[in-house]
C-alpha positions as CSV (number, residue, x, y, z in Angstrom):
1,M,-5.1,108.4,-16.7
2,T,-5.9,106.7,-13.3
3,V,-9.5,107.3,-12.1
4,M,-10.2,107.8,-8.4
5,I,-12.9,105.9,-6.5
6,A,-13.9,106.4,-2.9
7,Y,-15.5,103.2,-1.8
8,F,-17.9,103.5,1.3
9,V,-18.6,100.0,2.8
10,H,-20.4,98.5,5.8
11,D,-17.6,96.2,6.8
12,L,-13.9,96.7,5.8
13,S,-13.2,93.1,6.9
14,D,-15.7,91.5,4.6
15,P,-14.1,89.2,2.0
16,A,-16.6,90.4,-0.5
17,V,-15.5,94.0,0.0
18,H,-11.9,92.9,-0.5
19,R,-12.8,91.1,-3.8
20,R,-14.6,94.3,-5.1
21,V,-11.5,96.5,-4.2
22,R,-9.4,94.0,-6.1
23,M,-11.7,94.2,-9.1
24,L,-11.8,98.0,-9.1
25,S,-8.0,98.2,-8.8
26,A,-7.6,95.7,-11.6
27,G,-9.9,97.8,-13.7
28,G,-7.4,100.7,-13.4
29,A,-8.9,102.7,-10.5
30,A,-7.1,104.1,-7.4
31,V,-9.5,103.0,-4.6
32,T,-9.8,104.4,-1.1
33,P,-11.9,102.1,1.1
34,I,-13.9,104.0,3.8
35,G,-16.2,102.3,6.2
36,F,-17.0,100.4,9.4
37,R,-15.7,97.0,10.5
38,R,-17.2,94.0,12.1
39,C,-13.9,92.6,13.5
40,A,-12.2,93.6,16.6
41,A,-8.9,94.9,15.3
42,P,-8.8,98.1,13.2
43,V,-8.4,97.8,9.6
44,A,-5.5,99.8,8.2
45,A,-5.6,98.5,4.6
46,V,-7.7,96.6,2.2
47,E,-5.9,94.7,-0.6
48,G,-3.0,97.0,-0.2
49,R,-5.1,100.1,-0.3
50,R,-4.9,102.5,2.7
51,A,-8.4,102.3,4.4
52,I,-10.2,104.8,6.6
53,D,-11.7,102.9,9.5
54,L,-14.8,104.6,10.9
55,G,-15.1,102.2,13.9
56,R,-16.7,98.9,14.8
57,T,-20.3,97.9,14.2
58,S,-22.1,94.5,14.7
59,D,-24.1,92.3,12.3
60,G,-27.9,92.8,12.8
61,M,-27.5,95.5,15.5
62,L,-29.5,98.1,13.5
63,A,-29.9,100.6,16.4
64,S,-26.2,100.4,17.2
65,R,-25.3,100.8,13.5
66,A,-27.6,103.9,13.3
67,L,-25.7,105.4,16.1
68,S,-22.4,104.7,14.4
69,L,-23.6,106.2,11.3
70,A,-24.7,109.3,13.1
71,G,-21.3,109.6,14.6
72,A,-19.6,109.2,11.2
73,L,-21.8,112.1,9.8
74,T,-20.4,114.4,12.4
75,R,-16.9,113.6,11.2
76,L,-17.5,114.1,7.5
77,D,-15.3,117.0,7.2
78,R,-12.3,114.8,8.1
79,L,-12.9,112.7,5.0
80,G,-12.2,115.6,2.7
81,G,-8.6,114.3,1.8
82,A,-10.0,110.9,0.8
83,V,-13.0,112.0,-1.1
84,R,-12.0,115.2,-2.7
85,G,-11.0,114.7,-6.4
86,S,-12.8,111.4,-6.8
87,D,-14.2,110.5,-10.2
88,A,-16.8,108.3,-8.5
89,I,-18.1,107.5,-5.0
90,V,-19.4,104.0,-4.6
91,A,-21.6,103.1,-1.6
92,R,-22.1,99.4,-0.6
93,N,-25.7,99.2,1.0
94,L,-28.2,101.7,2.1
95,E,-26.7,103.2,5.2
96,M,-23.4,103.8,3.4
97,L,-25.3,105.4,0.5
98,Y,-26.6,108.1,2.9
99,L,-23.1,108.7,4.2
100,A,-21.6,108.7,0.7
101,A,-24.2,111.1,-0.7
102,R,-23.4,113.5,2.1
103,A,-19.7,113.2,1.6
104,R,-20.1,113.8,-2.2
105,K,-22.2,117.0,-1.6
106,L,-19.5,118.2,0.8
107,H,-16.3,117.2,-0.9
108,A,-16.8,116.0,-4.5
109,P,-20.0,117.4,-6.1
110,D,-18.9,116.4,-9.6
111,A,-18.2,112.7,-8.7
112,A,-20.6,110.0,-10.0
113,L,-22.5,108.4,-7.1
114,V,-22.9,104.6,-7.5
115,Y,-25.1,102.4,-5.3
116,E,-24.0,98.8,-4.8
117,C,-26.9,96.8,-3.5
118,L,-26.3,93.1,-3.1
119,D,-29.0,92.3,-0.6
120,I,-32.5,93.7,0.0
121,H,-32.9,93.9,3.8
122,R,-36.2,92.5,5.2
123,M,-36.8,95.9,6.8
124,L,-37.3,97.2,3.3
125,L,-39.9,94.6,2.4
126,S,-42.3,94.8,5.4
127,K,-45.6,96.5,5.2
128,R,-45.2,98.1,8.6
129,L,-45.0,101.8,9.1
130,K,-41.3,102.0,9.9
131,S,-40.5,100.0,6.8
132,S,-42.6,102.3,4.6
133,L,-40.7,105.3,6.0
134,L,-37.4,103.5,5.3
135,R,-38.4,102.9,1.7
136,L,-39.4,106.6,1.4
137,F,-36.0,107.5,2.8
138,E,-34.4,105.1,0.3
139,S,-36.3,106.5,-2.6
140,G,-35.2,110.0,-1.8
141,L,-31.6,108.9,-2.0
142,W,-32.1,107.1,-5.3
143,H,-32.6,110.5,-7.1
144,D,-28.9,111.3,-6.4
145,V,-27.7,107.9,-7.7
146,D,-26.1,107.8,-11.2
147,L,-25.7,104.0,-11.4
148,L,-26.9,100.9,-9.5
149,L,-24.8,97.8,-9.2
150,T,-26.6,94.6,-8.2
151,S,-25.8,90.9,-8.3
152,S,-29.0,89.1,-9.3
153,P,-31.6,89.7,-12.0
154,A,-34.3,88.8,-9.3
155,F,-33.3,92.0,-7.4
156,I,-34.0,94.0,-10.5
157,R,-37.2,92.1,-11.4
158,N,-38.8,92.0,-8.0
159,Y,-37.6,95.2,-6.3
160,F,-35.9,97.9,-8.3
161,E,-38.1,97.8,-11.4
162,P,-41.5,97.6,-9.6
163,R,-40.3,100.6,-7.5
164,Q,-39.2,102.4,-10.7
165,F,-35.5,102.9,-9.9
166,P,-34.7,106.1,-11.9
167,S,-31.1,105.4,-13.0
168,P,-29.2,102.8,-15.1
169,I,-28.7,99.4,-13.6
170,R,-25.7,97.1,-14.1
171,L,-25.8,93.4,-13.2
172,V,-22.5,92.4,-11.6
173,E,-22.8,88.7,-10.5
174,N,-20.7,87.3,-7.7
175,K,-18.3,85.5,-10.0
176,V,-14.8,84.3,-9.2
177,L,-12.4,87.1,-9.9
178,V,-9.4,85.9,-11.9
179,I,-6.8,88.5,-12.7
180,S,-4.0,87.8,-15.2
181,G,-1.4,85.5,-13.7
182,E,-3.7,84.0,-11.0
183,H,-5.1,80.6,-10.9
184,D,-7.9,80.0,-13.4
185,R,-10.4,77.1,-13.7
186,D,-8.3,74.5,-12.2
187,P,-10.3,72.3,-9.8
188,G,-7.3,70.5,-8.7
189,P,-7.6,67.2,-6.8
190,R,-11.1,65.8,-6.2
191,P,-12.4,63.3,-3.7
192,P,-13.2,59.9,-5.1
193,P,-16.8,59.8,-6.5
194,G,-18.4,57.8,-3.7
195,P,-19.4,57.7,-0.1
196,P,-18.9,59.4,2.2
197,W,-20.4,62.2,0.1
198,R,-19.1,65.5,1.3
199,I,-21.3,68.7,1.2
200,G,-19.5,72.0,1.7
201,W,-21.4,74.9,3.2
202,F,-19.0,77.9,2.7
203,G,-19.2,81.7,3.0
204,M,-21.5,83.7,5.3
205,I,-23.2,81.2,7.7
206,R,-26.5,82.6,8.8
207,C,-29.3,80.1,8.0
208,R,-30.6,78.1,11.0
209,E,-32.8,76.0,8.8
210,S,-29.8,74.9,6.6
211,L,-27.9,73.9,9.7
212,R,-30.9,71.9,11.0
213,I,-31.4,70.2,7.6
214,L,-27.7,69.4,7.1
215,S,-27.1,68.1,10.6
216,A,-30.2,65.9,10.5
217,L,-29.0,64.5,7.1
218,A,-25.6,63.8,8.5
219,R,-27.0,62.1,11.6
220,Q,-29.5,60.0,9.6
221,A,-26.8,59.0,7.0
222,D,-24.5,57.7,9.8
223,G,-21.3,58.3,8.0
224,S,-22.3,58.0,4.4
225,V,-22.8,61.9,4.2
226,E,-20.4,64.4,5.8
227,I,-20.9,68.1,6.2
228,V,-18.0,70.5,6.0
229,I,-18.6,74.1,7.0
230,R,-16.2,77.0,6.4
231,G,-16.6,80.8,6.7
232,R,-18.0,83.4,9.0
233,P,-21.0,82.4,11.2
234,S,-23.3,85.3,12.0
235,A,-22.9,86.1,15.6
236,A,-26.5,87.5,15.6
237,V,-27.9,84.2,14.4
238,F,-25.4,81.7,16.0
239,P,-24.0,83.2,19.3
240,D,-21.8,80.1,20.0
241,F,-21.5,78.4,16.6
242,E,-18.4,76.3,17.2
243,A,-19.8,74.8,20.4
244,A,-23.1,73.9,18.7
245,I,-21.2,72.3,15.8
246,A,-19.0,70.2,18.2
247,K,-22.0,68.3,19.3
248,L,-23.2,67.2,15.8
249,P,-22.0,63.9,14.4
250,H,-20.4,64.0,10.9
251,V,-20.5,67.8,10.8
252,R,-17.2,69.7,10.9
253,F,-16.5,73.4,11.1
254,G,-13.1,74.4,9.6
255,G,-13.1,78.1,10.5
256,T,-12.6,81.0,8.2
257,Y,-10.7,80.9,5.0
258,R,-8.9,83.3,2.6
259,N,-10.6,84.2,-0.5
260,P,-9.5,83.5,-3.2
261,D,-6.3,81.8,-1.9
262,D,-8.1,78.9,-0.2
263,L,-10.9,78.3,-2.6
264,P,-9.2,75.4,-4.6
265,A,-8.5,73.6,-1.3
266,I,-11.8,74.0,0.4
267,Y,-14.0,73.2,-2.6
268,G,-11.5,70.4,-3.6
269,E,-12.4,68.6,-0.3
270,V,-16.1,68.3,-1.1
271,H,-18.2,66.7,-3.8
272,L,-21.3,69.1,-3.5
273,T,-21.8,72.8,-2.6
274,W,-24.8,73.8,-0.5
275,A,-26.3,76.8,-2.3
276,I,-29.6,76.9,-0.3
277,D,-30.6,79.7,2.1
278,Y,-33.8,80.0,4.0
279,Y,-32.6,83.1,6.1
280,E,-35.0,85.4,4.4
281,A,-37.1,82.9,2.5
282,G,-39.5,84.3,-0.1
283,E,-37.5,87.6,-0.2
284,N,-33.7,88.2,-0.2
285,S,-32.8,84.5,0.1
286,S,-35.0,83.6,-2.9
287,W,-33.6,86.4,-5.1
288,L,-29.9,86.3,-4.6
289,L,-27.3,84.5,-6.6
290,P,-24.6,83.4,-4.0
291,N,-20.9,83.3,-4.4
292,R,-21.1,79.5,-3.8
293,I,-22.6,78.6,-7.3
294,Y,-19.7,80.3,-9.1
295,E,-16.9,79.3,-6.7
296,G,-18.1,75.7,-6.4
297,S,-18.5,75.4,-10.2
298,V,-15.1,76.8,-11.0
299,H,-13.4,74.4,-8.5
300,G,-15.3,71.3,-9.5
301,A,-17.9,71.0,-6.7
302,V,-21.5,70.4,-7.8
303,P,-24.0,73.0,-6.4
304,I,-27.2,71.9,-4.7
305,A,-30.1,74.5,-5.0
306,L,-33.8,74.8,-4.4
307,S,-36.3,75.0,-7.3
308,G,-38.4,78.1,-7.5
309,V,-35.6,80.5,-6.3
310,E,-33.1,82.4,-8.5
311,T,-30.2,80.1,-7.7
312,G,-32.3,77.1,-8.9
313,R,-33.3,79.1,-12.0
314,W,-29.7,80.0,-12.8
315,L,-28.7,76.2,-12.6
316,T,-31.6,75.1,-14.6
317,K,-30.9,77.7,-17.3
318,H,-27.3,76.5,-17.5
319,G,-28.2,72.8,-17.4
320,A,-26.0,72.0,-14.4
321,G,-26.1,71.3,-10.7
322,V,-28.7,69.6,-8.5
323,V,-32.1,71.4,-8.2
324,L,-34.5,69.9,-5.7
325,D,-38.2,70.6,-5.0
326,E,-39.8,70.9,-1.7
327,P,-40.1,69.1,0.6
328,L,-36.4,69.5,0.7
329,E,-35.4,67.1,3.4
330,E,-37.3,64.2,1.8
331,N,-35.9,64.9,-1.7
332,L,-32.4,65.6,-0.5
333,V,-32.3,62.1,1.2
334,A,-33.7,60.6,-2.0
335,F,-31.2,62.3,-4.2
336,L,-28.2,61.2,-2.0
337,G,-29.7,57.7,-1.7
338,S,-29.6,57.3,-5.5
339,L,-26.2,59.0,-6.1
340,D,-23.4,56.7,-7.3
341,A,-20.1,57.2,-9.0
342,C,-21.7,57.1,-12.4
343,S,-24.4,59.7,-11.7
344,Y,-21.9,62.0,-9.8
345,T,-19.4,61.9,-12.7
346,R,-22.2,63.0,-15.0
347,L,-23.1,65.9,-12.7
348,A,-19.4,66.9,-12.4
349,S,-19.0,66.8,-16.3
350,Q,-22.0,69.2,-16.6
351,I,-20.3,71.7,-14.2
352,E,-17.0,71.3,-16.0
353,A,-18.7,72.2,-19.3
354,L,-20.1,75.6,-18.0
355,P,-18.7,78.5,-20.1
356,R,-15.9,80.2,-18.4
357,A,-17.5,83.7,-18.9
358,D,-20.6,82.5,-16.8
359,L,-18.4,81.8,-13.8
360,V,-15.4,84.2,-13.9
361,D,-14.7,87.8,-14.1
362,D,-11.4,88.7,-15.8
363,Q,-9.3,91.8,-16.3
364,A,-11.5,93.0,-19.2
365,D,-14.6,92.7,-16.9
366,C,-12.8,94.8,-14.3
367,R,-12.0,97.5,-16.8
368,A,-15.6,97.5,-18.1
369,L,-16.9,97.9,-14.5
370,V,-14.6,100.8,-13.8
371,A,-15.7,102.5,-17.1
372,A,-19.4,102.1,-16.1
373,I,-18.8,103.4,-12.6
374,C,-17.0,106.5,-13.8
375,G,-19.4,107.7,-16.3
376,D,-20.2,105.2,-19.1
377,V,-23.8,105.0,-17.9
378,T,-25.4,105.6,-21.3
379,A,-23.9,102.4,-22.7
380,D,-24.8,100.6,-19.5
381,R,-28.5,101.7,-19.9
382,D,-28.6,99.9,-23.2
383,H,-26.9,96.8,-21.5
384,H,-29.6,96.9,-18.8
385,L,-32.5,97.1,-21.2
386,A,-31.2,94.2,-23.3
387,F,-30.6,92.2,-20.2
388,A,-34.1,92.9,-18.8
389,E,-35.7,91.8,-22.1
390,V,-33.8,88.6,-22.0
391,G,-34.5,88.0,-18.2
392,A,-38.2,88.9,-18.3
């Protein structure tokens, strides 16, 4: 019997949303994506599933997004056809949790409510009054949640457990999704192990400090290091990203890419993957496990991470990658200055030896996720407790 999932999302055009829809569909669910978009053109479908487009919002424009959310609340009655009969309603981030909880109460009171939280916004971590009020609002919504999905043990350890999240928690890392018949762990052609060393910075591009460090490195290296950037620059952080990049020597922006179709090609072009983020240093950026460590490792590019943050801990635990201490700029220059064909081949071999299950979600993982979302939360509680004991 096919289960039905209504999926409330902040951005129907986000590749990560598309990946999750693919994962739920592969797990046997009929998914209806419902949400806003951050692209100009309306979104009619996500991964072949008819989508309900609630209108356009902008990255970082919290006041504007609040108004959009208020407008969507006035039109909840129109969502009845998409939500009614759902076995589960999944909400990706806090604003969509509020909308999803209201939609469940109105149209599908027996459905499980699942909160998918893959980032902790800095507004939730401040000691200011408005942040305290936002946390109070969030805690009120938590009592209606049947299951939390989150992508890093540091989010559980540093945020949800200290705040006594009341429901089961399932860790769903940002692994590469490989469905039966698709490409598996095939890194494809690799660049020769020698200069110019190419560092790839792929995905959501929103860290000014990373751009400063990488561009300074490329300028100083004078051709022996090249930076390749692909993905979606945040307009809120970089209003005119392409114009800024055009002025930087040995730094190239290749535009957006299709995930997963283009992953072998873009990672196959570089030696190293930049998996460092200072965007919300000490908080969200220190806790997350980015797509890049999984994608880069699957496709043969060696991740570079910072020690003392969750990405660095993940690589250290797995005995792979390059983990650098602060001061980062100085240690990065020293690492690249000592890198040669022999040492790079050793690093690449460590990445190649990583267990497949640590990097890839397959069809069995998809089915397990759908089972957890649609009610198998007792088993998931045991999974979380076992995980928390290991990760403590």
